[in-house]
Backbone of each chain as ProteinMPNN parsed JSONL, in Angstrom:
{"seq_chain_A": "XXXXXXXXXXXXXXXXXXXXXXXXXXXXXXXXXXXXXXXXXXXXXXXXXXXXXXXXXXXXXXXXXXXXXXXXXXXXXXXXXXXXXXXXXXXXXXXXXXXXXXXXX", "coords_chain_A": {"N_chain_A": [[-12.212, 116.645, 28.652], [-13.872, 116.79, 30.878], [-14.373, 114.09, 31.23], [-11.869, 113.219, 32.041], [-11.668, 114.434, 34.553], [-13.714, 113.113, 35.86], [-12.586, 110.54, 35.9], [-10.384, 111.05, 37.593], [-11.76, 111.588, 39.988], [-12.959, 109.07, 40.462], [-10.702, 107.438, 40.809], [-9.614, 108.632, 43.093], [-11.651, 108.009, 44.892], [-11.455, 105.189, 45.046], [-8.896, 104.979, 46.15], [-9.383, 106.15, 48.603], [-11.065, 104.218, 49.675], [-9.19, 102.191, 49.943], [-7.633, 103.337, 51.92], [-9.424, 103.125, 53.981], [-9.13, 100.522, 54.785], [-6.952, 100.58, 56.495], [-8.091, 102.018, 58.562], [-9.926, 100.161, 59.499], [-8.315, 97.908, 60.147], [-6.336, 98.953, 61.786], [-3.894, 98.782, 64.34], [-3.759, 100.344, 66.698], [-5.649, 102.955, 68.398], [-4.934, 105.49, 67.506], [-3.824, 105.052, 65.047], [-6.133, 104.524, 63.585], [-7.268, 107.061, 63.757], [-5.5, 108.566, 62.196], [-6.003, 107.501, 59.65], [-8.673, 108.325, 59.34], [-8.328, 111.075, 59.302], [-6.911, 111.438, 56.891], [-8.832, 110.494, 55.071], [-10.84, 112.399, 55.469], [-9.615, 114.778, 54.547], [-9.386, 114.14, 51.848], [-12.044, 113.9, 51.205], [-12.88, 116.545, 51.231], [-11.701, 117.395, 48.833], [-13.002, 115.777, 47.016], [-15.572, 116.843, 47.17], [-15.201, 119.343, 45.933], [-14.494, 118.478, 43.383], [-16.878, 117.262, 42.609], [-18.505, 119.547, 42.549], [-17.287, 120.929, 40.434], [-17.91, 119.212, 38.328], [-20.699, 119.279, 38.322], [-21.101, 121.881, 37.671], [-21.531, 123.933, 39.457], [-19.57, 125.319, 41.079], [-19.228, 127.484, 42.779], [-21.028, 127.228, 44.851], [-20.363, 124.75, 46.02], [-17.793, 125.176, 46.922], [-17.914, 126.603, 49.32], [-19.1, 124.717, 51.001], [-17.072, 122.797, 51.007], [-15.058, 124.245, 52.278], [-16.112, 124.56, 54.874], [-16.154, 121.849, 55.549], [-13.422, 121.211, 55.551], [-12.488, 122.774, 57.699], [-13.946, 121.616, 59.829], [-12.896, 119.037, 59.783], [-10.228, 119.469, 60.518], [-10.586, 120.488, 63.122], [-11.783, 118.269, 64.334], [-9.676, 116.352, 64.236], [-7.671, 117.554, 65.844], [-9.024, 117.81, 68.272], [-9.592, 115.113, 68.913], [-6.977, 114.148, 69.15], [-6.07, 115.65, 71.345], [-7.809, 114.612, 73.254], [-6.933, 111.938, 73.514], [-4.457, 112.465, 74.475], [-4.766, 113.679, 76.955], [-6.297, 111.796, 78.447], [-4.921, 109.378, 79.992], [-5.829, 106.972, 80.82], [-7.348, 105.791, 78.867], [-6.983, 103.041, 76.837], [-4.415, 102.752, 74.454], [-3.664, 100.682, 72.788], [-4.607, 97.211, 72.286], [-2.933, 95.506, 73.677], [-1.938, 97.145, 75.682], [-4.145, 97.371, 77.287], [-4.357, 94.767, 78.335], [-2.009, 94.753, 79.83], [-2.522, 96.697, 81.82], [-4.65, 95.463, 83.102], [-3.388, 93.175, 84.105], [-1.555, 94.382, 85.87], [-3.285, 95.521, 87.723], [-4.376, 93.181, 88.743], [-2.142, 92.039, 89.953], [-1.666, 93.843, 91.97]], "CA_chain_A": [[-11.673, 117.168, 29.906], [-14.761, 116.382, 31.969], [-14.179, 112.657, 31.47], [-10.631, 113.067, 32.808], [-11.93, 114.794, 35.953], [-14.494, 112.001, 36.421], [-11.63, 109.462, 36.19], [-9.635, 111.442, 38.789], [-12.632, 111.393, 41.143], [-13.146, 107.638, 40.738], [-9.445, 106.916, 41.363], [-9.523, 109.122, 44.479], [-12.616, 107.249, 45.704], [-10.934, 103.848, 45.331], [-7.774, 105.092, 47.08], [-9.953, 106.384, 49.927], [-11.522, 102.915, 50.178], [-8.003, 101.459, 50.383], [-7.235, 103.895, 53.214], [-10.38, 102.632, 54.971], [-8.609, 99.25, 55.303], [-6.11, 100.904, 57.655], [-8.979, 102.406, 59.665], [-10.546, 98.957, 60.069], [-7.323, 96.988, 60.69], [-5.336, 99.651, 62.578], [-3.69, 98.137, 65.637], [-4.055, 101.232, 67.82], [-6.707, 103.932, 68.12], [-4.409, 106.665, 66.813], [-3.722, 104.648, 63.638], [-7.448, 104.763, 62.978], [-7.482, 108.51, 63.636], [-4.718, 109.036, 61.051], [-6.747, 107.148, 58.443], [-9.863, 109.178, 59.247], [-7.869, 112.41, 58.91], [-6.596, 111.417, 55.456], [-10.085, 110.361, 54.323], [-11.55, 113.674, 55.535], [-8.985, 115.743, 53.642], [-9.707, 113.795, 50.465], [-13.47, 114.172, 50.987], [-12.931, 117.959, 50.849], [-11.355, 117.53, 47.417], [-14.073, 115.146, 46.222], [-16.699, 117.779, 47.114], [-14.905, 120.36, 44.909], [-14.566, 117.813, 42.076], [-18.312, 117.13, 42.295], [-19.004, 120.867, 42.17], [-16.785, 121.236, 39.091], [-18.632, 118.405, 37.338], [-22.094, 119.704, 38.251], [-21.153, 123.242, 37.149], [-21.897, 124.921, 40.478], [-18.432, 125.3, 42.011], [-19.294, 128.589, 43.749], [-21.764, 126.768, 46.028], [-19.683, 123.625, 46.667], [-16.549, 125.619, 47.542], [-18.184, 126.959, 50.717], [-19.304, 123.467, 51.745], [-15.758, 122.176, 51.178], [-14.327, 125.034, 53.284], [-16.636, 124.163, 56.187], [-15.743, 120.471, 55.805], [-11.992, 121.201, 55.888], [-12.335, 123.296, 59.062], [-14.453, 120.62, 60.78], [-11.962, 117.916, 59.807], [-9.068, 119.902, 61.315], [-10.972, 120.579, 64.535], [-11.986, 116.903, 64.811], [-8.399, 115.683, 64.461], [-6.972, 118.135, 66.993], [-9.765, 117.496, 69.495], [-9.389, 113.698, 69.237], [-5.602, 113.995, 69.608], [-6.02, 116.189, 72.701], [-8.517, 113.687, 74.144], [-6.112, 110.767, 73.817], [-3.274, 112.899, 75.203], [-5.146, 113.96, 78.343], [-6.797, 110.619, 79.144], [-3.958, 108.286, 79.983], [-6.497, 105.712, 81.165], [-7.892, 105.174, 77.668], [-5.914, 102.203, 76.277], [-4.097, 103.054, 73.061], [-3.659, 99.415, 72.057], [-5.231, 96.118, 73.02], [-1.951, 94.927, 74.583], [-1.879, 98.028, 76.838], [-5.262, 97.033, 78.162], [-3.992, 93.556, 79.06], [-0.977, 95.078, 80.808], [-3.124, 97.365, 82.976], [-5.452, 94.488, 83.846], [-2.471, 92.318, 84.861], [-1.009, 95.154, 86.987], [-4.314, 95.619, 88.755], [-4.537, 91.872, 89.369], [-1.009, 91.788, 90.832], [-1.816, 94.676, 93.147]], "C_chain_A": [[-12.544, 116.762, 31.084], [-14.584, 114.91, 32.289], [-12.919, 112.416, 32.308], [-10.878, 113.383, 34.286], [-12.783, 113.72, 36.625], [-13.569, 110.848, 36.788], [-10.836, 109.779, 37.446], [-10.472, 111.219, 40.046], [-12.803, 109.93, 41.491], [-11.888, 107.037, 41.345], [-9.275, 107.36, 42.811], [-10.448, 108.324, 45.393], [-12.067, 105.877, 46.052], [-9.741, 103.916, 46.282], [-8.267, 105.387, 48.496], [-10.477, 105.079, 50.516], [-10.345, 102.078, 50.648], [-7.512, 101.998, 51.72], [-8.154, 103.407, 54.328], [-9.94, 101.296, 55.55], [-7.756, 99.502, 56.533], [-6.976, 101.313, 58.844], [-9.592, 101.168, 60.313], [-9.503, 98.1, 60.781], [-6.473, 97.591, 61.789], [-5.132, 99.097, 63.963], [-4.018, 99.045, 66.812], [-5.114, 102.251, 67.41], [-6.182, 105.082, 67.28], [-4.131, 106.338, 65.349], [-5.043, 104.877, 62.916], [-7.697, 106.243, 62.778], [-6.721, 109.08, 62.45], [-5.466, 108.73, 59.751], [-7.969, 108.02, 58.254], [-9.487, 110.584, 58.812], [-7.589, 112.474, 57.41], [-7.88, 111.342, 54.63], [-10.86, 111.682, 54.334], [-10.971, 114.72, 54.612], [-9.348, 115.448, 52.19], [-11.186, 113.995, 50.162], [-13.686, 115.633, 50.627], [-12.705, 118.12, 49.353], [-12.427, 116.899, 46.54], [-15.286, 116.062, 46.114], [-16.452, 118.82, 46.023], [-14.956, 119.737, 43.517], [-16.024, 117.637, 41.654], [-18.898, 118.462, 41.862], [-18.557, 121.263, 40.774], [-17.579, 120.476, 38.029], [-20.077, 118.861, 37.202], [-22.241, 121.143, 37.78], [-21.572, 124.284, 38.159], [-20.796, 124.988, 41.522], [-18.627, 126.322, 43.108], [-20.101, 128.205, 44.988], [-20.957, 125.697, 46.777], [-18.395, 124.041, 47.355], [-16.774, 125.962, 49.011], [-18.395, 125.715, 51.575], [-17.963, 122.805, 52.02], [-14.942, 122.913, 52.229], [-14.788, 124.663, 54.692], [-16.179, 122.752, 56.543], [-14.274, 120.405, 56.213], [-11.781, 121.699, 57.31], [-12.795, 122.272, 60.095], [-13.497, 119.446, 60.914], [-10.743, 118.248, 60.671], [-9.409, 119.914, 62.802], [-11.175, 119.186, 65.119], [-10.668, 116.23, 65.146], [-7.712, 116.22, 65.702], [-7.682, 117.788, 68.293], [-9.563, 116.04, 69.891], [-7.974, 113.466, 69.75], [-5.465, 114.491, 71.042], [-6.673, 115.226, 73.684], [-7.631, 112.508, 74.506], [-4.829, 111.154, 74.514], [-3.593, 113.111, 76.684], [-5.491, 112.677, 79.085], [-5.787, 109.487, 79.024], [-4.642, 106.94, 80.201], [-7.038, 105.009, 79.929], [-6.799, 104.337, 77.026], [-5.686, 102.521, 74.81], [-4.095, 101.796, 72.22], [-4.33, 98.349, 72.909], [-4.253, 95.529, 74.035], [-1.805, 95.79, 75.831], [-2.964, 97.677, 77.832], [-4.943, 95.788, 78.986], [-2.979, 93.865, 80.147], [-1.603, 95.72, 82.034], [-3.951, 96.382, 83.785], [-4.541, 93.598, 84.697], [-1.901, 93.066, 86.067], [-2.025, 95.269, 88.111], [-4.472, 94.295, 89.482], [-3.385, 91.609, 90.341], [-1.091, 92.652, 92.083], [-2.806, 94.032, 94.129]], "O_chain_A": [[-12.037, 116.429, 32.155], [-14.634, 114.507, 33.451], [-12.892, 111.536, 33.167], [-10.366, 112.692, 35.166], [-12.61, 113.439, 37.811], [-13.724, 110.239, 37.846], [-10.625, 108.9, 38.281], [-9.967, 110.722, 41.052], [-12.796, 109.565, 42.667], [-11.964, 106.231, 42.272], [-8.848, 106.577, 43.66], [-10.086, 107.999, 46.524], [-12.182, 105.43, 47.193], [-9.571, 103.035, 47.125], [-7.664, 104.944, 49.473], [-10.353, 104.85, 51.719], [-10.458, 101.34, 51.626], [-7.033, 101.238, 52.562], [-7.733, 103.285, 55.478], [-10.318, 100.953, 56.67], [-7.815, 98.745, 57.502], [-6.653, 101.004, 59.991], [-9.762, 101.123, 61.532], [-9.751, 97.613, 61.884], [-5.94, 96.87, 62.632], [-6.101, 98.947, 64.708], [-4.512, 98.565, 67.832], [-5.434, 102.392, 66.229], [-6.903, 105.602, 66.428], [-4.188, 107.223, 64.496], [-5.072, 105.361, 61.785], [-8.263, 106.651, 61.764], [-7.22, 109.973, 61.766], [-5.557, 109.578, 58.863], [-8.277, 108.419, 57.131], [-10.217, 111.222, 58.053], [-7.973, 113.431, 56.738], [-8.014, 112.03, 53.618], [-11.469, 112.05, 53.329], [-11.707, 115.466, 53.966], [-9.587, 116.361, 51.398], [-11.558, 114.231, 49.013], [-14.56, 115.95, 49.82], [-13.412, 118.874, 48.684], [-12.734, 117.405, 45.46], [-15.964, 116.068, 45.087], [-17.366, 119.155, 45.269], [-15.405, 120.38, 42.569], [-16.367, 117.835, 40.489], [-19.694, 118.518, 40.924], [-19.323, 121.853, 40.012], [-17.885, 121.017, 36.967], [-20.632, 118.84, 36.103], [-23.354, 121.598, 37.514], [-21.931, 125.401, 37.785], [-21.039, 124.748, 42.705], [-18.243, 126.078, 44.251], [-19.896, 128.776, 46.059], [-20.872, 125.723, 48.005], [-17.935, 123.357, 48.269], [-15.933, 125.655, 49.857], [-17.941, 125.65, 52.717], [-17.726, 122.307, 53.12], [-14.21, 122.285, 52.993], [-13.97, 124.474, 55.593], [-15.852, 122.478, 57.697], [-13.91, 119.642, 57.109], [-10.988, 121.122, 58.055], [-12.132, 122.072, 61.112], [-13.301, 118.916, 62.007], [-10.283, 117.418, 61.455], [-8.645, 119.425, 63.634], [-10.792, 118.932, 66.261], [-10.534, 115.608, 66.2], [-7.223, 115.447, 66.526], [-7.036, 117.506, 69.302], [-9.381, 115.744, 71.072], [-7.773, 112.681, 70.677], [-4.823, 113.84, 71.866], [-6.182, 115.031, 74.796], [-7.574, 112.111, 75.67], [-4.159, 110.296, 75.089], [-2.795, 112.768, 77.556], [-5.044, 112.473, 80.214], [-5.808, 108.729, 78.055], [-4.113, 105.896, 79.819], [-7.178, 103.787, 79.92], [-5.751, 104.889, 76.69], [-6.626, 102.558, 74.017], [-4.485, 101.834, 71.053], [-4.589, 98.553, 74.095], [-4.658, 95.101, 75.116], [-1.577, 95.264, 76.921], [-2.75, 97.68, 79.044], [-5.217, 95.745, 80.186], [-3.058, 93.324, 81.25], [-1.274, 95.353, 83.162], [-3.963, 96.446, 85.014], [-4.855, 93.296, 85.849], [-1.768, 92.495, 87.15], [-1.691, 95.137, 89.288], [-4.679, 94.273, 90.695], [-3.589, 91.038, 91.412], [-0.632, 92.239, 93.148], [-3.069, 94.589, 95.195]]}, "seq_chain_B": "XXXXXXXXXXXXXXXXXXXXXXXXXXXXXXXXXXXXXXXXXXXXXXXXXXXXXXXXXXXXXXXXXXXXXXXXXXXXXXXXXXXXXXXXXXXXXXXXXXXXXXXXXXXXXXXXX", "coords_chain_B": {"N_chain_B": [[-3.477, 124.764, 26.108], [-3.765, 125.519, 28.821], [-5.262, 123.339, 29.58], [-3.415, 121.243, 29.459], [-1.687, 121.858, 31.569], [-3.47, 121.646, 33.701], [-4.107, 118.896, 33.568], [-1.593, 117.803, 34.149], [-1.183, 118.711, 36.78], [-3.366, 117.475, 38.161], [-2.817, 114.741, 37.703], [-0.332, 114.443, 38.962], [-1.108, 114.955, 41.584], [-2.823, 112.755, 42.125], [-0.944, 110.744, 41.89], [0.745, 111.301, 44.08], [-1.1, 110.82, 46.105], [-1.515, 108.133, 45.763], [0.981, 107.172, 46.607], [0.78, 107.954, 49.3], [-1.352, 106.307, 50.227], [-0.264, 103.788, 49.795], [1.968, 103.878, 51.526], [0.642, 104.213, 53.962], [-0.66, 101.797, 54.192], [1.376, 99.87, 54.12], [3.646, 100.462, 55.685], [5.523, 99.594, 58.644], [5.109, 100.712, 61.157], [3.733, 102.944, 63.624], [4.799, 105.586, 63.645], [6.159, 105.827, 61.19], [4.007, 105.509, 59.493], [2.605, 107.843, 60.08], [4.408, 109.623, 58.975], [4.155, 109.079, 56.219], [1.431, 109.707, 55.872], [1.194, 112.394, 56.701], [2.871, 114.018, 55.015], [2.444, 113.212, 52.249], [-0.329, 113.418, 51.956], [-0.898, 116.168, 52.356], [0.583, 117.308, 50.23], [-0.578, 116.108, 47.911], [-3.189, 117.034, 48.125], [-2.843, 119.822, 47.823], [-1.812, 119.95, 45.206], [-3.933, 118.877, 43.619], [-5.944, 120.72, 44.22], [-4.881, 123.119, 43.2], [-4.851, 122.451, 40.496], [-7.611, 122.218, 40.007], [-8.397, 124.841, 40.545], [-7.105, 126.2, 38.472], [-8.532, 125.079, 36.369], [-10.993, 126.199, 36.864], [-10.499, 128.844, 36.181], [-10.915, 128.854, 33.508], [-13.084, 130.019, 32.058], [-13.017, 133.243, 31.965], [-14.409, 135.358, 34.27], [-15.859, 137.644, 36.677], [-17.078, 136.221, 38.745], [-16.118, 133.588, 38.418], [-13.435, 134.056, 38.861], [-13.431, 134.784, 41.562], [-14.298, 132.352, 42.673], [-12.155, 130.68, 41.99], [-10.125, 131.853, 43.522], [-11.142, 131.279, 46.016], [-10.871, 128.502, 46.07], [-8.081, 128.331, 46.044], [-7.645, 129.472, 48.499], [-8.684, 127.476, 50.165], [-6.714, 125.579, 49.67], [-4.501, 126.837, 50.877], [-5.397, 126.821, 53.511], [-5.478, 124.031, 54.031], [-2.775, 123.562, 53.769], [-1.811, 124.769, 56.065], [-3.33, 123.56, 58.124], [-3.245, 120.721, 57.955], [-0.534, 119.72, 58.512], [-0.467, 120.612, 61.184], [-2.506, 119.104, 62.435], [-1.431, 116.56, 62.012], [0.885, 116.763, 63.572], [-0.256, 117.044, 66.12], [-1.553, 114.568, 66.406], [0.648, 112.847, 66.285], [2.013, 113.637, 68.594], [0.153, 112.865, 70.522], [0.239, 110.086, 70.149], [2.896, 109.6, 70.913], [2.805, 110.364, 73.579], [1.069, 108.453, 74.624], [2.664, 106.286, 74.657], [3.573, 104.588, 72.501], [5.658, 102.176, 71.084], [8.593, 102.682, 69.054], [9.364, 101.173, 65.86], [11.584, 98.418, 65.698], [13.417, 97.439, 63.629], [13.812, 94.399, 61.596], [14.217, 92.113, 63.217], [13.994, 93.206, 65.65], [16.464, 94.142, 66.367], [17.648, 96.66, 66.147], [16.465, 98.132, 68.083], [17.619, 97.674, 70.557], [20.092, 98.896, 70.299], [19.388, 101.555, 70.179], [18.526, 102.186, 72.698]], "CA_chain_B": [[-2.292, 124.937, 26.957], [-4.21, 125.453, 30.21], [-5.711, 121.966, 29.819], [-2.256, 120.377, 29.713], [-1.199, 122.143, 32.932], [-4.444, 121.076, 34.637], [-3.946, 117.434, 33.564], [-0.35, 117.472, 34.848], [-1.385, 118.923, 38.222], [-4.255, 116.451, 38.727], [-2.158, 113.432, 37.691], [0.687, 114.43, 40.021], [-1.793, 114.842, 42.866], [-3.269, 111.373, 42.314], [0.262, 109.932, 42.107], [1.164, 111.496, 45.467], [-2.038, 110.162, 47.012], [-1.216, 106.694, 45.652], [2.092, 106.926, 47.517], [0.287, 108.063, 50.678], [-2.123, 105.121, 50.581], [0.668, 102.669, 49.839], [2.728, 103.971, 52.756], [-0.255, 104.024, 55.098], [-1.014, 100.384, 54.318], [2.476, 98.91, 54.152], [4.706, 100.749, 56.647], [5.35, 98.693, 59.791], [5.166, 101.389, 62.438], [2.852, 104.1, 63.732], [5.49, 106.835, 63.318], [6.413, 105.883, 59.749], [2.71, 105.738, 58.852], [2.335, 109.274, 60.2], [5.283, 110.288, 58.005], [3.541, 108.972, 54.892], [0.131, 110.381, 55.821], [1.311, 113.842, 56.858], [3.462, 114.731, 53.872], [1.821, 112.921, 50.956], [-1.704, 113.902, 51.933], [-0.87, 117.616, 52.146], [1.089, 117.629, 48.883], [-1.542, 115.732, 46.87], [-4.338, 117.936, 48.223], [-2.508, 121.124, 47.252], [-1.673, 119.824, 43.749], [-5.249, 118.716, 42.986], [-6.718, 121.956, 44.356], [-4.357, 124.095, 42.235], [-5.333, 122.056, 39.176], [-9.032, 122.567, 39.867], [-8.501, 126.3, 40.479], [-6.747, 126.591, 37.101], [-9.642, 124.681, 35.505], [-12.062, 127.179, 37.068], [-10.131, 130.079, 35.479], [-11.098, 128.638, 32.071], [-13.992, 131.029, 31.504], [-12.719, 134.356, 32.862], [-15.397, 136.362, 34.657], [-15.586, 138.035, 38.064], [-17.54, 135.15, 39.635], [-15.184, 132.451, 38.318], [-12.179, 134.468, 39.498], [-13.638, 134.689, 43.016], [-14.339, 130.931, 43.032], [-10.787, 130.155, 41.919], [-9.366, 132.316, 44.683], [-11.623, 130.543, 47.188], [-10.24, 127.171, 46.051], [-6.69, 128.506, 46.473], [-7.701, 129.715, 49.945], [-8.806, 126.156, 50.804], [-5.391, 124.949, 49.592], [-3.659, 127.441, 51.915], [-5.896, 126.317, 54.792], [-5.007, 122.653, 54.207], [-1.321, 123.635, 53.946], [-1.532, 125.096, 57.463], [-4.052, 122.742, 59.101], [-2.935, 119.296, 57.911], [0.632, 119.407, 59.349], [-0.773, 120.822, 62.598], [-3.25, 117.936, 62.905], [-0.489, 115.445, 62.047], [1.762, 116.938, 64.732], [-1.025, 116.771, 67.334], [-1.765, 113.117, 66.504], [1.942, 112.248, 66.597], [2.287, 113.925, 69.998], [-0.728, 112.009, 71.321], [0.76, 108.727, 70.08], [4.123, 109.527, 71.704], [2.442, 110.457, 75.0], [0.425, 107.225, 75.075], [3.682, 105.278, 74.835], [3.713, 103.604, 71.43], [7.078, 101.9, 70.856], [9.043, 102.726, 67.664], [9.693, 99.89, 65.245], [12.997, 98.163, 65.934], [14.054, 96.573, 62.654], [13.097, 93.157, 61.294], [14.29, 91.183, 64.337], [14.077, 93.968, 66.887], [17.873, 94.272, 66.732], [18.056, 98.057, 66.254], [15.865, 98.757, 69.248], [18.571, 97.588, 71.663], [21.157, 99.882, 70.112], [18.876, 102.902, 70.419], [18.506, 102.402, 74.141]], "C_chain_B": [[-2.667, 124.814, 28.432], [-4.648, 124.032, 30.562], [-4.544, 121.057, 30.172], [-1.749, 120.581, 31.138], [-2.14, 121.527, 33.966], [-4.279, 119.563, 34.728], [-2.694, 117.033, 34.324], [-0.532, 117.614, 36.357], [-2.229, 117.81, 38.829], [-3.568, 115.094, 38.772], [-1.095, 113.347, 38.78], [0.039, 114.292, 41.395], [-2.242, 113.424, 43.142], [-2.076, 110.464, 42.56], [0.741, 110.053, 43.556], [0.216, 110.797, 46.432], [-1.896, 108.648, 46.938], [-0.068, 106.324, 46.587], [1.666, 106.989, 48.974], [-0.438, 106.801, 51.108], [-1.231, 103.905, 50.711], [1.467, 102.678, 51.15], [1.882, 103.693, 53.977], [-0.6, 102.557, 55.289], [0.185, 99.507, 54.607], [3.564, 99.215, 55.168], [4.455, 99.989, 57.949], [4.99, 99.383, 61.09], [4.182, 102.545, 62.446], [3.536, 105.378, 63.26], [5.777, 106.946, 61.819], [5.103, 106.057, 58.976], [2.315, 107.2, 58.93], [3.162, 110.065, 59.199], [4.662, 110.259, 56.615], [2.264, 109.798, 54.818], [0.289, 111.894, 55.855], [1.799, 114.547, 55.615], [2.688, 114.502, 52.579], [0.41, 113.461, 50.849], [-1.748, 115.398, 51.647], [-0.478, 117.961, 50.712], [0.064, 117.293, 47.804], [-2.76, 116.642, 46.919], [-4.04, 119.261, 47.543], [-2.411, 121.035, 45.737], [-3.042, 119.726, 43.074], [-6.049, 120.006, 43.081], [-6.213, 123.027, 43.411], [-4.818, 123.756, 40.82], [-6.785, 122.437, 38.972], [-9.23, 124.08, 39.806], [-8.153, 126.793, 39.083], [-7.864, 126.222, 36.131], [-10.814, 125.649, 35.651], [-11.784, 128.487, 36.333], [-10.367, 129.986, 33.977], [-11.965, 129.72, 31.426], [-13.86, 132.277, 32.366], [-13.918, 135.309, 33.023], [-15.169, 136.639, 36.134], [-15.954, 136.9, 39.012], [-16.564, 133.975, 39.618], [-13.865, 132.783, 38.995], [-12.285, 134.345, 41.017], [-13.636, 133.229, 43.46], [-12.946, 130.314, 43.024], [-9.964, 130.583, 43.114], [-9.836, 131.632, 45.958], [-10.988, 129.158, 47.244], [-8.788, 127.273, 46.502], [-6.637, 128.789, 47.977], [-7.852, 128.407, 50.715], [-7.463, 125.44, 50.779], [-4.469, 125.504, 50.66], [-4.08, 126.953, 53.3], [-5.403, 124.903, 55.061], [-3.503, 122.648, 54.445], [-0.96, 123.976, 55.389], [-2.1, 124.026, 58.396], [-3.576, 121.298, 59.112], [-1.653, 118.949, 58.67], [0.388, 119.619, 60.832], [-1.514, 119.628, 63.182], [-2.331, 116.722, 62.998], [0.41, 115.525, 63.269], [1.025, 116.614, 66.016], [-1.238, 115.273, 67.513], [-0.478, 112.398, 66.873], [2.292, 112.434, 68.066], [1.44, 113.035, 70.896], [-0.234, 110.567, 71.314], [2.013, 108.564, 70.912], [3.798, 109.538, 73.199], [1.836, 109.156, 75.511], [1.384, 106.044, 74.997], [3.741, 104.206, 73.773], [5.196, 103.432, 71.129], [7.431, 102.062, 69.391], [9.428, 101.33, 67.177], [11.181, 99.631, 65.355], [13.644, 97.236, 64.937], [13.303, 95.258, 62.5], [13.063, 92.234, 62.51], [14.264, 91.91, 65.677], [15.497, 94.238, 67.31], [18.265, 95.732, 66.93], [17.503, 98.724, 67.493], [16.834, 98.747, 70.429], [19.657, 98.647, 71.544], [20.673, 101.282, 70.462], [18.816, 103.192, 71.912], [19.91, 102.347, 74.671]], "O_chain_B": [[-2.004, 124.117, 29.2], [-4.441, 123.568, 31.683], [-4.649, 120.211, 31.06], [-1.422, 119.62, 31.834], [-1.699, 120.963, 34.967], [-4.305, 118.999, 35.822], [-2.705, 116.047, 35.061], [-0.096, 116.756, 37.125], [-1.879, 117.257, 39.871], [-3.705, 114.364, 39.754], [-0.961, 112.319, 39.445], [0.562, 113.599, 42.267], [-2.074, 112.925, 44.254], [-2.168, 109.518, 43.343], [1.097, 109.058, 44.187], [0.645, 110.248, 47.446], [-2.127, 107.952, 47.927], [-0.121, 105.304, 47.275], [2.118, 106.191, 49.795], [-0.196, 106.273, 52.194], [-1.405, 103.088, 51.615], [1.629, 101.645, 51.8], [2.323, 103.028, 54.914], [-0.812, 102.111, 56.417], [0.042, 98.486, 55.279], [4.346, 98.323, 55.499], [3.303, 99.763, 58.32], [4.6, 98.713, 62.046], [3.834, 103.071, 61.389], [2.924, 106.176, 62.55], [5.654, 108.026, 61.241], [5.091, 106.686, 57.917], [1.759, 107.75, 57.979], [2.691, 111.054, 58.638], [4.638, 111.271, 55.914], [2.028, 110.502, 53.836], [-0.399, 112.606, 55.124], [1.224, 115.552, 55.197], [2.317, 115.454, 51.891], [-0.009, 113.91, 49.782], [-2.527, 115.854, 50.81], [-1.115, 118.791, 50.063], [-0.152, 118.084, 46.886], [-3.312, 116.991, 45.875], [-4.86, 119.775, 46.783], [-2.871, 121.938, 45.038], [-3.293, 120.403, 42.077], [-6.757, 120.363, 42.14], [-7.016, 123.781, 42.861], [-5.137, 124.648, 40.035], [-7.162, 122.919, 37.904], [-10.119, 124.561, 39.104], [-8.81, 127.692, 38.557], [-8.124, 126.956, 35.178], [-11.544, 125.897, 34.691], [-12.717, 129.168, 35.907], [-10.059, 130.926, 33.244], [-11.616, 130.265, 30.379], [-14.52, 132.375, 33.4], [-14.367, 135.957, 32.078], [-14.377, 135.952, 36.779], [-15.233, 136.637, 39.975], [-16.222, 133.429, 40.667], [-13.245, 131.925, 39.623], [-11.362, 133.87, 41.678], [-13.052, 132.891, 44.489], [-12.589, 129.538, 43.91], [-9.197, 129.794, 43.664], [-9.046, 131.421, 46.879], [-10.611, 128.685, 48.316], [-8.304, 126.42, 47.246], [-5.688, 128.387, 48.651], [-7.248, 128.227, 51.772], [-7.1, 124.768, 51.745], [-3.731, 124.748, 51.292], [-3.235, 126.7, 54.159], [-4.963, 124.593, 56.168], [-2.999, 121.838, 55.223], [0.072, 123.531, 55.891], [-1.437, 123.624, 59.352], [-3.506, 120.694, 60.182], [-1.654, 117.969, 59.416], [0.954, 118.906, 61.661], [-1.205, 119.182, 64.287], [-2.428, 115.941, 63.945], [0.677, 114.519, 63.927], [1.588, 115.985, 66.912], [-1.122, 114.755, 68.624], [-0.489, 111.458, 67.668], [2.802, 111.519, 68.712], [1.924, 112.512, 71.9], [-0.277, 109.892, 72.342], [2.203, 107.53, 71.552], [4.421, 108.826, 73.986], [2.04, 108.779, 76.665], [0.976, 104.908, 75.241], [3.936, 103.033, 74.09], [5.913, 104.415, 70.94], [6.659, 101.628, 68.536], [9.766, 100.442, 67.96], [11.975, 100.543, 65.126], [14.362, 96.32, 65.339], [12.298, 95.02, 63.169], [12.028, 91.639, 62.815], [14.486, 91.298, 66.722], [15.745, 94.534, 68.479], [19.11, 96.035, 67.772], [18.005, 99.765, 67.917], [16.871, 99.696, 71.213], [20.091, 99.225, 72.54], [21.436, 102.101, 70.975], [19.034, 104.327, 72.335], [20.123, 102.505, 75.873]]}, "name": "protein", "num_of_chains": 2, "seq": "XXXXXXXXXXXXXXXXXXXXXXXXXXXXXXXXXXXXXXXXXXXXXXXXXXXXXXXXXXXXXXXXXXXXXXXXXXXXXXXXXXXXXXXXXXXXXXXXXXXXXXXXXXXXXXXXXXXXXXXXXXXXXXXXXXXXXXXXXXXXXXXXXXXXXXXXXXXXXXXXXXXXXXXXXXXXXXXXXXXXXXXXXXXXXXXXXXXXXXXXXXXXXXXXXXXXXXXXXX"}
């Protein structure tokens, strides 16, 4: 049973690495934020899996709870930041458009 | 018996996360990627956490029971927080003016307008 949980943790780790590809390639900033949100949620679960394997779940559960709350607050705060600041370019093409508009003015 | 249920829960969770990663990498559009990330991530998290909580109930004592209920509490927290974060990110993307995907040749975009 422990070997099965180790396998689950390794598979989750590799899928998180695959999600990291979207964070690196993502065309816009919010695409990267989505990937970071997914990776953070899965990191919460990896912490609990580690606690189960090490036999000290009662300690790791509190760490995972704090991590889940921080991840939620990070996502909402970053979303609010990109909603308020219209000047921050969401994509690279947006930046070119604003530069061209300024040049035409 | 409990082991079989735990194995089923964990495998289903990993399967859902496989679908999430696949959708996040292969969908063409920001909005469809949010669709894959929001639903599959929440579902796989809840399934894996329920499986681990059941695995914690293996040796019944007061401490293990409390730990299992804490894990279920984390599952409830993710069930509330993850769709809220997804909605906030989606709203931010809509406000910053990201265009929806318009089909292979951009043909459906004209019809929508």
